[in-house]
C-alpha beads as a LAMMPS data file, in Angstrom:
LAMMPS data file: protein, C-alpha beads

92 atoms
91 bonds

1 atom types
1 bond types

-500.0 500.0 xlo xhi
-500.0 500.0 ylo yhi
-500.0 500.0 zlo zhi

Masses

1 110.0

Atoms # bond

1 1 1 -166.258 -385.605 450.875
2 1 1 -164.376 -385.148 447.587
3 1 1 -166.214 -384.551 444.347
4 1 1 -167.145 -387.735 442.502
5 1 1 -165.091 -389.073 439.642
6 1 1 -167.176 -388.722 436.483
7 1 1 -167.244 -391.547 433.963
8 1 1 -169.060 -391.024 430.672
9 1 1 -171.125 -393.558 428.760
10 1 1 -171.288 -392.817 425.066
11 1 1 -174.256 -394.763 423.727
12 1 1 -173.525 -397.663 426.054
13 1 1 -176.491 -397.487 428.402
14 1 1 -178.713 -399.337 425.987
15 1 1 -181.224 -400.501 428.570
16 1 1 -181.124 -397.452 430.824
17 1 1 -180.219 -396.862 434.464
18 1 1 -180.690 -400.005 436.544
19 1 1 -180.492 -402.250 433.484
20 1 1 -177.969 -404.948 432.725
21 1 1 -175.430 -402.643 431.107
22 1 1 -175.654 -400.262 434.053
23 1 1 -175.053 -403.104 436.506
24 1 1 -172.042 -404.381 434.571
25 1 1 -170.425 -400.939 434.504
26 1 1 -171.128 -400.313 438.192
27 1 1 -169.499 -403.605 439.194
28 1 1 -166.202 -402.263 437.865
29 1 1 -166.386 -399.340 440.311
30 1 1 -168.304 -400.685 443.319
31 1 1 -165.660 -403.211 444.318
32 1 1 -162.753 -400.711 444.327
33 1 1 -164.870 -398.238 446.333
34 1 1 -165.846 -400.931 448.862
35 1 1 -162.249 -402.160 449.228
36 1 1 -160.866 -398.632 449.653
37 1 1 -158.811 -398.795 446.471
38 1 1 -160.884 -395.925 445.086
39 1 1 -161.134 -393.252 447.764
40 1 1 -163.937 -391.192 446.301
41 1 1 -167.394 -391.753 444.886
42 1 1 -168.089 -392.069 441.186
43 1 1 -170.847 -390.756 438.968
44 1 1 -171.900 -391.968 435.553
45 1 1 -172.835 -389.382 432.931
46 1 1 -174.866 -390.931 430.125
47 1 1 -175.213 -389.697 426.580
48 1 1 -177.164 -391.598 423.938
49 1 1 -175.090 -390.646 420.939
50 1 1 -177.577 -391.427 418.128
51 1 1 -174.572 -392.135 415.954
52 1 1 -174.064 -394.453 413.034
53 1 1 -175.600 -396.429 411.405
54 1 1 -179.008 -394.834 412.102
55 1 1 -177.762 -391.371 413.080
56 1 1 -174.595 -389.517 412.126
57 1 1 -170.883 -389.600 412.890
58 1 1 -171.216 -385.981 414.023
59 1 1 -173.675 -387.066 416.716
60 1 1 -171.074 -389.511 418.047
61 1 1 -168.258 -386.940 418.120
62 1 1 -170.543 -384.268 419.591
63 1 1 -171.572 -386.774 422.277
64 1 1 -167.945 -387.452 423.173
65 1 1 -167.229 -383.723 423.412
66 1 1 -170.309 -383.303 425.631
67 1 1 -169.002 -385.926 428.065
68 1 1 -165.571 -384.280 428.178
69 1 1 -167.196 -380.893 428.784
70 1 1 -169.166 -382.464 431.660
71 1 1 -165.846 -383.324 433.315
72 1 1 -165.663 -387.051 432.609
73 1 1 -162.178 -388.469 433.099
74 1 1 -163.012 -391.634 431.140
75 1 1 -165.579 -392.608 428.543
76 1 1 -167.042 -396.058 427.903
77 1 1 -167.958 -396.274 424.233
78 1 1 -168.593 -395.641 421.461
79 1 1 -169.875 -399.171 421.202
80 1 1 -170.211 -399.668 417.474
81 1 1 -167.154 -399.749 415.250
82 1 1 -168.578 -397.022 412.974
83 1 1 -168.778 -394.610 415.894
84 1 1 -165.545 -395.760 417.516
85 1 1 -163.657 -394.920 414.319
86 1 1 -164.962 -391.340 414.395
87 1 1 -164.470 -390.840 418.145
88 1 1 -161.011 -392.458 418.482
89 1 1 -159.032 -389.476 417.133
90 1 1 -160.735 -387.211 419.682
91 1 1 -160.048 -389.622 422.524
92 1 1 -156.407 -389.930 421.567

Bonds

1 1 1 2
2 1 2 3
3 1 3 4
4 1 4 5
5 1 5 6
6 1 6 7
7 1 7 8
8 1 8 9
9 1 9 10
10 1 10 11
11 1 11 12
12 1 12 13
13 1 13 14
14 1 14 15
15 1 15 16
16 1 16 17
17 1 17 18
18 1 18 19
19 1 19 20
20 1 20 21
21 1 21 22
22 1 22 23
23 1 23 24
24 1 24 25
25 1 25 26
26 1 26 27
27 1 27 28
28 1 28 29
29 1 29 30
30 1 30 31
31 1 31 32
32 1 32 33
33 1 33 34
34 1 34 35
35 1 35 36
36 1 36 37
37 1 37 38
38 1 38 39
39 1 39 40
40 1 40 41
41 1 41 42
42 1 42 43
43 1 43 44
44 1 44 45
45 1 45 46
46 1 46 47
47 1 47 48
48 1 48 49
49 1 49 50
50 1 50 51
51 1 51 52
52 1 52 53
53 1 53 54
54 1 54 55
55 1 55 56
56 1 56 57
57 1 57 58
58 1 58 59
59 1 59 60
60 1 60 61
61 1 61 62
62 1 62 63
63 1 63 64
64 1 64 65
65 1 65 66
66 1 66 67
67 1 67 68
68 1 68 69
69 1 69 70
70 1 70 71
71 1 71 72
72 1 72 73
73 1 73 74
74 1 74 75
75 1 75 76
76 1 76 77
77 1 77 78
78 1 78 79
79 1 79 80
80 1 80 81
81 1 81 82
82 1 82 83
83 1 83 84
84 1 84 85
85 1 85 86
86 1 86 87
87 1 87 88
88 1 88 89
89 1 89 90
90 1 90 91
91 1 91 92
């Protein structure tokens, strides 16, 4: 079996694995796997960024870099505009 596709969550798993946010994200991948459109499994890599406004912009950018280093081919988040502004240049 091929290695799973890794998808990162940057601060988006607010209610943890099995919670509502987790279920919403999984729906986007379960259907393509079940239909055969996606021919390999997927794996979510979660990183609670602790970014702005309570943490720092550096935490958000470090979190994004962590997910990339873990081999994620896509990242959901950052979910607040403060953090998205700091992460966007890295993602681009």
